[in-house]
C-alpha positions in Angstrom: -15.0 7.1 -3.8 -15.3 10.1 -1.5 -17.1 9.6 1.8 -18.3 11.9 4.5 -17.7 11.6 8.2 -20.4 9.0 8.5 -18.9 6.9 5.8 -21.7 7.6 3.3 -20.4 8.1 -0.3 -20.7 11.6 -1.7 -21.1 12.8 -5.2 -17.9 13.2 -7.3 -16.5 16.8 -7.0 -17.1 17.2 -10.7 -20.8 17.5 -9.9 -20.0 21.1 -9.0 -22.4 23.5 -7.2 -26.1 23.0 -7.1 -28.1 23.5 -10.3 -29.4 27.0 -10.9 -32.8 27.6 -9.4 -35.4 27.4 -12.1 -38.9 26.3 -12.5 -38.1 22.7 -13.4 -35.1 22.3 -11.1 -37.2 20.7 -8.3 -37.2 17.2 -7.2 -39.6 15.2 -5.1 -38.3 12.1 -3.2 -40.8 9.3 -2.6 -39.9 7.2 0.5 -41.8 4.1 1.2 -41.8 2.1 4.4 -43.6 -0.7 6.4 -42.8 -1.5 10.0 -39.4 0.1 9.8 -39.3 2.8 12.5 -35.7 1.9 13.2 -34.5 3.1 9.8 -37.0 5.3 8.0 -36.0 8.4 9.9 -32.4 8.1 8.5 -33.8 7.7 5.0 -36.1 10.8 5.2 -33.3 12.9 6.7 -30.9 11.9 3.9 -33.5 13.1 1.4 -34.2 16.4 3.2 -30.4 16.9 3.5 -30.0 17.0 -0.3 -30.5 20.8 -0.2 -32.9 23.2 -1.9 -33.3 21.1 -5.0 -35.5 18.7 -3.0 -38.7 20.7 -2.6 -40.8 17.8 -1.2 -40.4 14.4 0.4 -43.4 12.2 0.2 -43.3 9.4 2.8 -45.8 6.6 2.3 -46.5 4.5 5.3 -47.9 1.1 4.1 -50.2 0.5 7.1 -47.3 -0.1 9.6 -48.0 -1.5 13.1 -44.7 -0.6 14.8 -45.0 3.2 15.1 -43.5 4.0 11.7 -46.5 6.3 10.8 -46.3 8.2 14.1 -42.6 8.8 13.7 -43.2 10.2 10.2 -45.9 12.5 11.5 -43.6 13.9 14.2 -40.9 14.5 11.5 -43.5 16.2 9.3 -44.6 18.5 12.1 -41.0 20.0 12.2 -40.2 19.8 8.4 -42.6 21.6 6.0 -41.1 19.8 3.0 -42.2 16.4 4.3 -45.7 15.1 3.6 -46.9 11.8 4.9 -49.4 9.5 3.1 -50.9 6.8 5.3 -52.3 3.7 3.7 -55.2 2.1 5.5 -54.4 -1.5 4.3 -51.0 -3.0 3.8 -50.3 -3.6 0.1 -48.1 -6.6 0.5 -45.5 -5.1 -1.8 -43.6 -2.0 -2.9 -45.5 -1.1 -6.0 -48.7 0.3 -4.5 -47.0 2.7 -2.0 -44.7 3.9 -4.7 -47.7 4.6 -7.0 -49.4 6.5 -4.1 -46.3 8.6 -3.8 -46.2 9.3 -7.5 -49.8 10.5 -7.4 -49.1 12.7 -4.4 -45.9 14.3 -5.8 -46.0 17.7 -7.5 -42.3 18.3 -8.3 -41.2 18.1 -12.0 -38.7 15.3 -11.2 -39.1 12.4 -8.8 -36.9 9.6 -7.4 -37.6 6.7 -5.1 -36.0 5.8 -1.7 -36.6 2.7 0.4 -37.0 3.1 4.2 -33.8 1.2 5.1 -31.5 2.9 2.6 -30.1 6.4 2.2 -29.2 9.0 -0.4 -25.5 10.1 -0.2 -24.8 13.8 0.0 -24.9 15.5 -3.4 -26.9 12.7 -5.1 -29.9 14.7 -6.2 -27.7 17.6 -7.4 -25.6 15.2 -9.6 -28.7 13.6 -11.1 -30.5 16.9 -11.6 -27.6 18.5 -13.4 -27.4 15.5 -15.8 -31.2 15.7 -16.4 -31.2 19.5 -17.1 -28.0 19.5 -19.1 -29.2 16.9 -21.6 -33.0 17.3 -21.3 -33.2 13.7 -20.3 -36.4 12.2 -19.0 -34.3 9.5 -17.2 -31.0 10.1 -15.5 -29.2 7.2 -13.8 -26.3 7.1 -11.3 -24.2 4.6 -9.4 -25.8 2.6 -6.6 -23.5 1.3 -3.9 -24.4 -2.0 -2.0 -23.3 -1.6 1.6 -23.0 -4.8 3.6 -23.9 -4.1 7.3 -22.6 -4.1 9.9 -19.2 -4.5 8.3 -19.8 -1.5 6.0 -18.3 -3.2 3.0 -19.2 -1.3 -0.2 -19.6 -2.9 -3.6 -20.7 -0.8 -6.7 -23.8 -2.1 -8.5 -23.3 -2.6 -12.3 -20.2 -0.4 -12.2 -19.4 -0.8 -15.9 -22.5 1.4 -16.7 -21.3 4.3 -14.6 -17.6 4.6 -15.2 -18.0 7.9 -17.1 -20.7 10.4 -18.0 -22.8 9.4 -21.1 -26.0 10.3 -22.9 -27.9 7.6 -24.8 -30.5 8.8 -27.4 -32.5 5.7 -26.7 -32.2 2.4 -24.8 -31.7 0.6 -28.1 -28.5 2.5 -28.5 -27.1 1.0 -25.3 -29.0 -2.2 -24.4 -26.6 -2.8 -21.5 -28.9 -0.3 -19.6 -31.3 -3.2 -19.1 -28.8 -4.8 -16.7 -29.6 -2.2 -14.1 -33.2 -3.1 -13.1 -33.1 -0.9 -10.0 -35.6 2.0 -9.9 -34.1 3.8 -6.9 -30.8 5.1 -8.4 -32.6 7.1 -11.1 -34.3 10.5 -11.5 -37.4 10.6 -13.6 -39.3 13.5 -15.3 -42.8 13.1 -13.8 -44.3 14.4 -17.0 -42.6 11.6 -18.9 -44.0 9.0 -16.6 -47.5 10.5 -16.7 -47.6 10.8 -20.5 -46.7 7.1 -21.0 -48.9 5.8 -18.2 -45.9 4.3 -16.4 -46.3 3.0 -12.9 -45.5 -0.1 -10.8 -47.5 -3.3 -10.6 -50.0 -3.1 -7.8 -50.3 -5.4 -4.8 -47.9 -8.1 -3.6 -45.7 -8.3 -6.7 -42.1 -9.1 -5.9 -39.4 -7.6 -8.1 -41.8 -4.9 -9.2 -38.9 -2.7 -10.3 -38.2 -5.2 -13.1 -41.6 -4.3 -14.7 -41.4 -0.6 -13.9 -37.9 -0.4 -15.5 -39.1 -2.3 -18.6 -42.0 0.2 -19.0 -39.6 3.1 -18.7 -37.2 1.8 -21.3 -39.9 0.6 -23.6 -41.1 4.2 -23.9 -37.7 5.0 -25.5 -36.4 7.9 -23.4 -33.1 9.7 -23.7 -31.0 8.4 -20.8 -28.3 10.4 -19.2 -25.7 8.6 -17.0 -23.6 10.2 -14.3 -20.7 8.4 -12.6 -21.5 9.8 -9.2 -22.7 7.6 -6.3 -26.4 8.5 -5.9 -27.8 5.7 -3.8 -26.6 3.6 -0.8 -28.4 0.2 -0.8 -28.1 -1.3 2.7 -27.7 -5.1 2.8 -28.7 -6.5 6.2 -28.3 -10.2 6.0 -29.0 -10.7 9.7 -32.3 -8.8 9.6 -35.3 -10.4 11.2 -37.3 -9.7 8.0 -34.9 -10.0 5.0 -35.4 -7.9 1.9 -36.9 -9.5 -1.2 -33.6 -9.8 -2.9 -32.1 -11.7 0.1 -35.1 -13.8 0.9 -34.1 -16.7 -1.5 -34.6 -19.6 0.9 -38.0 -20.4 -0.6 -38.5 -21.4 -4.2 -41.3 -18.9 -4.4 -38.7 -16.2 -4.6 -37.2 -17.7 -7.8 -40.7 -18.2 -9.3 -41.5 -14.5 -8.6 -38.3 -13.4 -10.2 -39.1 -15.5 -13.3 -42.6 -14.0 -13.4 -41.3 -10.5 -13.2 -38.7 -11.2 -15.9 -41.3 -12.6 -18.2 -43.6 -9.6 -17.6 -40.7 -7.3 -18.5 -40.1 -9.2 -21.8 -43.9 -8.9 -22.5 -43.6 -5.1 -22.1 -40.9 -4.9 -24.7 -42.8 -7.1 -27.1 -46.0 -5.2 -26.7 -44.1 -2.1 -27.6 -42.8 -3.8 -30.7 -39.2 -3.6 -29.4 -37.7 -7.1 -30.0 -34.1 -5.9 -29.6 -34.8 -4.9 -26.0 -36.8 -8.1 -25.4 -33.7 -10.0 -26.6 -31.5 -7.9 -24.3 -33.8 -8.7 -21.4 -33.5 -12.5 -22.0 -29.7 -12.2 -22.2 -29.6 -10.3 -19.0 -31.7 -13.1 -17.4 -29.2 -15.7 -18.5 -26.1 -13.8 -17.5 -27.3 -12.5 -14.1 -30.4 -14.1 -12.7 -29.8 -17.7 -13.8 -26.2 -17.8 -12.6 -27.0 -16.2 -9.3 -29.6 -18.8 -8.3 -27.6 -21.7 -9.7 -24.7 -20.9 -7.4 -27.1 -21.5 -4.4 -28.8 -24.7 -5.7 -26.5 -27.2 -3.9 -27.6 -25.7 -0.5 -31.3 -26.4 -1.0 -33.3 -29.6 -0.5 -34.7 -31.9 -3.2 -38.2 -30.3 -3.3 -36.7 -26.8 -3.8 -34.4 -28.1 -6.5 -37.2 -29.9 -8.4 -39.5 -26.9 -8.4 -36.6 -24.5 -9.3 -35.6 -26.7 -12.2 -39.1 -26.8 -13.6 -39.5 -23.0 -13.4 -36.0 -22.5 -15.0 -36.8 -24.9 -17.9 -40.0 -23.1 -18.6 -38.3 -19.7 -18.6 -35.4 -20.9 -20.7 -37.7 -22.4 -23.3 -38.5 -18.8 -24.4 -34.8 -18.3 -25.3 -33.6 -19.0 -28.8 -30.1 -19.8 -30.0 -29.4 -16.1 -30.7 -30.2 -15.4 -27.0 -27.9 -18.2 -25.8 -25.0 -17.1 -28.1 -25.3 -13.5 -26.9 -24.9 -14.6 -23.3 -21.6 -15.3 -21.7 -20.3 -18.8 -22.2 -20.9 -20.1 -18.6 -24.5 -18.8 -18.7 -25.4 -20.5 -22.0 -23.7 -23.7 -21.0 -25.8 -23.8 -17.8 -28.9 -23.1 -19.8 -28.2 -25.9 -22.2 -27.7 -28.4 -19.3 -31.0 -27.3 -17.7 -32.9 -27.6 -21.1 -31.3 -31.0 -21.9 -32.1 -32.6 -18.6 -35.7 -33.1 -17.2 -34.4 -33.5 -13.6 -31.8 -31.6 -11.6 -28.3 -33.0 -11.9 -24.6 -32.1 -11.5 -25.6 -29.3 -9.1 -22.2 -28.9 -7.5 -20.5 -28.7 -10.9 -23.1 -26.3 -12.2 -22.6 -24.1 -9.2 -18.9 -23.9 -9.8 -19.6 -22.9 -13.4 -22.0 -20.2 -12.2 -19.3 -18.7 -9.9 -17.5 -15.5 -10.8 -14.9 -16.3 -12.2 -16.4 -19.5 -13.7 -14.8 -22.8 -13.1 -15.4 -25.9 -15.3 -14.8 -28.9 -13.2 -13.9 -32.3 -14.6 -14.8 -34.8 -16.0 -14.6 -33.4 -19.5 -16.6 -35.3 -22.1 -16.8 -35.1 -25.9 -19.5 -36.0 -28.5 -18.9 -35.9 -32.2 -15.5 -34.3 -31.6 -17.0 -31.4 -29.6 -16.8 -30.7 -25.9 -20.1 -31.4 -24.1 -21.2 -31.2 -20.5 -21.6 -35.0 -20.2 -21.5 -38.0 -22.5 -25.3 -38.6 -21.9 -26.1 -34.9 -22.7 -24.7 -34.5 -26.2 -27.0 -31.5 -26.8 -25.3 -29.5 -24.0 -22.5 -28.3 -26.1 -19.6 -26.3 -24.5 -18.9 -24.2 -27.5 -15.9 -21.9 -27.7 -13.5 -24.2 -25.8 -11.9 -25.9 -28.9 -11.8 -25.5 -32.6 -12.1 -22.4 -34.8 -13.1 -19.3 -32.8 -12.1 -20.9 -29.5 -11.5 -18.7 -26.5 -7.8 -17.7 -25.9 -6.2 -19.5 -23.0 -6.5 -16.4 -20.7 -10.4 -16.7 -20.9 -10.7 -20.4 -20.2 -12.8 -21.4 -17.2 -9.9 -23.3 -15.7 -10.2 -24.9 -12.3 -7.5 -24.4 -9.7 -7.9 -26.3 -6.5 -6.1 -25.3 -3.3 -5.7 -26.4 0.3 -3.9 -25.1 3.3 -1.5 -27.6 4.8 0.6 -27.5 8.0 4.3 -27.8 7.2 5.9 -30.3 9.5 8.8 -28.9 11.5 8.4 -25.4 10.1 6.9 -23.6 13.1 4.8 -20.8 12.0 4.8 -21.8 8.3 2.0 -23.4 6.4 1.8 -24.4 2.7 -0.8 -23.6 0.0 -0.9 -26.6 -2.3 -2.5 -25.8 -5.6 -3.6 -28.0 -8.5 -4.2 -26.5 -11.9 -6.5 -28.8 -14.0 -6.0 -29.4 -17.7 -9.0 -28.4 -19.9 -9.3 -30.3 -23.2 -5.5 -30.1 -23.7 -5.8 -26.3 -24.1 -3.5 -25.5 -21.2 -0.9 -27.9 -22.4 -0.9 -26.2 -25.7 -0.6 -22.8 -24.0 2.4 -24.0 -21.9 2.0 -22.6 -18.4 5.5 -21.5 -17.1 4.8 -19.7 -13.8 2.0 -19.0 -11.4 1.5 -15.9 -9.2 -0.4 -16.6 -6.0 -2.0 -13.5 -4.5 -3.3 -13.2 -1.0 -5.5 -10.1 -0.6 -6.9 -8.9 2.7 -10.6 -8.5 2.5 -11.8 -5.0 3.3 -8.2 -3.9 3.4 -5.3 -2.8 1.2 -2.7 -5.4 1.9 -1.6 -7.8 -0.8 1.0 -10.5 -0.6 2.3 -12.3 -3.7 4.3 -15.4 -4.4 5.6 -16.7 -7.7 6.2 -20.4 -8.3 6.8 -22.7 -11.1 4.2 -25.4 -11.8 5.3 -29.0 -12.1 3.3 -31.6 -14.0 1.5 -34.1 -11.8 1.4 -37.6 -13.1 -1.0 -39.6 -10.9 -1.2 -42.6 -13.2 1.8 -42.1 -15.4 -0.2 -41.7 -18.6 -2.1 -38.4 -18.3 0.8 -36.0 -18.5 -0.1 -32.6 -19.9 0.1 -32.7 -23.6 0.8 -36.5 -23.6 -2.6 -38.1 -24.2 -4.5 -36.9 -21.2 -7.5 -36.4 -23.5 -10.8 -34.9 -22.5 -11.0 -36.9 -19.3 -9.0 -34.2 -17.4 -6.5 -36.5 -15.8 -3.6 -34.1 -16.4 -2.8 -31.3 -14.0 0.0 -29.2 -12.6 0.9 -28.8 -9.0 2.1 -25.6 -7.3 3.4 -25.3 -3.7 3.6 -21.9 -1.9 5.0 -21.5 1.6 3.0 -19.0 3.8 4.4 -17.4 6.9 1.2 -17.2 8.9 2.6 -15.0 11.7 4.0 -12.5 9.2 0.7 -12.5 7.3 -1.3 -11.8 10.4 1.1 -9.0 11.3 0.6 -7.4 7.9 -3.2 -7.6 8.3 -3.0 -6.0 11.8 -0.9 -3.1 10.4 -3.4 -2.6 7.6 -6.3 -2.6 10.2 -4.4 -0.1 12.4 -3.8 2.2 9.5 -7.5 2.3 8.8 -8.2 2.8 12.5 -10.3 -0.4 12.5 -10.4 -2.9 15.4 -7.3 -5.0 15.3 -8.9 -7.8 17.3 -11.2 -8.9 14.4 -10.4 -12.1 12.5 -8.7 -11.5 9.1 -10.0 -12.9 5.9 -7.5 -13.3 3.0 -8.8 -14.1 -0.5 -6.6 -16.2 -2.7 -6.3 -15.6 -6.4 -3.9 -16.8 -9.0 -2.4 -15.7 -12.3 -1.2 -18.5 -14.6 1.3 -17.2 -17.1 1.4 -19.1 -20.4 3.9 -19.0 -23.2 1.0 -18.9 -25.7 -2.4 -17.4 -24.9 -1.5 -14.7 -22.3 -2.2 -14.7 -18.6 -5.2 -16.5 -17.0 -6.6 -15.0 -13.8 -9.0 -16.8 -11.5 -9.9 -17.5 -7.9 -9.0 -20.9 -6.4 -11.5 -23.5 -5.3 -11.3 -24.7 -1.7 -10.7 -28.4 -1.3 -10.3 -29.9 2.2 -11.7 -26.8 3.8 -13.4 -27.0 7.2 -10.6 -29.1 8.5 -9.0 -28.6 12.0 -7.4 -25.1 12.2 -3.6 -24.7 12.3 -2.8 -23.5 15.9 0.5 -21.7 16.5 2.0 -20.6 19.8 4.6 -17.9 19.8 6.0 -14.8 21.3 4.4 -12.4 18.9 0.7 -13.1 19.5 0.7 -15.9 22.1 -1.9 -17.7 20.0 -2.7 -17.7 16.3 -5.5 -19.7 14.7 -5.4 -20.2 10.9 -8.0 -22.2 8.9 -9.0 -22.5 5.3 -12.7 -21.7 4.5 -14.9 -22.0 1.4 -17.0 -19.0 0.4 -20.6 -19.5 -0.9 -19.2 -19.8 -4.4 -16.6 -22.3 -3.3 -13.5 -20.0 -3.4 -10.8 -20.4 -0.9 -10.3 -17.9 1.9 -7.7 -18.0 4.6 -9.0 -16.9 8.0 -6.5 -15.8 10.7 -7.3 -15.0 14.3 -4.1 -13.5 15.8 -3.9 -13.1 19.5 -5.6 -14.7 22.5 -8.5 -12.3 22.5 -9.2 -12.7 18.8 -8.8 -16.5 18.9 -11.1 -16.8 22.0 -13.7 -14.7 20.2 -13.7 -17.1 17.2 -14.0 -20.1 19.6 -16.9 -18.5 21.5 -18.8 -17.8 18.3 -18.3 -21.3 17.1 -19.5 -22.6 20.5 -22.7 -20.5 20.2 -23.5 -22.1 16.9 -23.3 -25.5 18.6 -25.5 -24.6 21.6 -28.9 -25.5 19.9 -27.5 -29.0 19.1 -26.2 -29.8 22.6 -29.5 -31.3 23.9 -29.5 -33.6 20.9 -25.9 -34.5 21.4 -26.6 -35.4 25.1 -29.6 -37.6 24.1 -27.5 -39.3 21.4 -24.7 -39.9 23.9 -27.1 -41.2 26.6 -28.7 -43.6 24.1 -25.3 -45.1 23.1 -24.3 -45.5 26.7 -27.5 -47.1 28.0 -28.7 -43.8 29.7 -25.4 -43.3 31.6 -23.9 -39.8 31.2 
């Protein structure tokens, strides 16, 4: 992906020069903002910087109190293409200000921009060329999620934007429903007006779900361009998190369910059951799995309310919806529907991870794999029997831990355990395992190949020898890791990218299990025993090297290295700061145990 000097992605060179100037080759960009004076100027300038195709930028200030409106007025005084709309009362959402912008816009085409995001250079040109070339009322391009401050970019729904395409209608390509964003698209304003399409008014979270459903239900021709057209800034440390990140309260999940249900209603009211079905499948594959991954981190009240809302939403799904969803999603849905109360949350969260991991114990009912013996209706179809998944697609669990190798100086050991799954792995006959360590945000990759050996904890559950569904069988793999050499490789990579070499390194661990039958299984490893005391190495190369295993939010293993005294001290200081709020409590607890003595 090409970037400019500021690191903002730019449109693919194939986009060519700007579209010819013609009456309908004009775009209005609608920017909305509330109390975001720190960022909205960048958003507006990125829209104005798109060139002559953007003939107007309509900025809607949603009754800000921090000077956002005054900043926009100052910009408008210098830029004739910028018009500012001031709302007298805050709407509590994003829908009303966007509707205000739509009513104020005059250009034949419009697109939307949030105050804390930016348009990459060439975005409007790429979208406009697609719209004009194919007479498409809707043209969509790639959105890039950028994690700040690390500036880590992740494409959003990349499978939709790998190559140019034109779809005569959304029914022709239902996967379009998976991209519910409204900001990475160009709309013909006449099309929106003719079909009465707008956003829900007032404080309605996930308003783009409903807007996108209204757009697709109208059956437009949709052009797709593979160019990056929107940079979605993700600021997890922001004082006021965005709606998509503000998932600490169960009200966020309830609002998402409500928006999803409204979208399904839109398709049904339009008499379009195929798109309603596609929307329900999207809910299973994306929304359900995303929130299930986070369930173990919430308290009992949240879990109970989440479970009730999920069951109500899933009750609207029929068997055709479940079977159209990916296996992990439909298995999760069956567990939620079969149990009135939350249960097995850690195990469900691992199944919701990407890639999915099905943890033991493994139960059967009537000869079929099921989630648990007391939930015979929660069938895990596709694991065994006719039509079963090939071994390479099984949700196998591989556990891993970082161990210090006694007497080996700078070396440590990655100990992996590959779990059996209903005797499917034994039948596939694993013969070698590739362990890959990949530097996050870097290019360095280190690989080791080892032979798995059967683990016989009780002498009876050997792979293929009667282990049965209980999952007692497993294979063990041991991989030596030269921590100092790994850290040196990471530093060289950071230096090549002109990044700070004093930052801690994060190495993701993935495996490929090669089988005689069934191909190669690829997965991430699950962290076990993480959070233990770090491995501390003293040596001539760095003076000090800290290494520790860490579990990501999805439970996957990451190796964290802090090479050098400066880097290691930085890690130690950050950890100390996290403990500062608890020091008074610790002192009081100590004083109580010692009779008030320090």
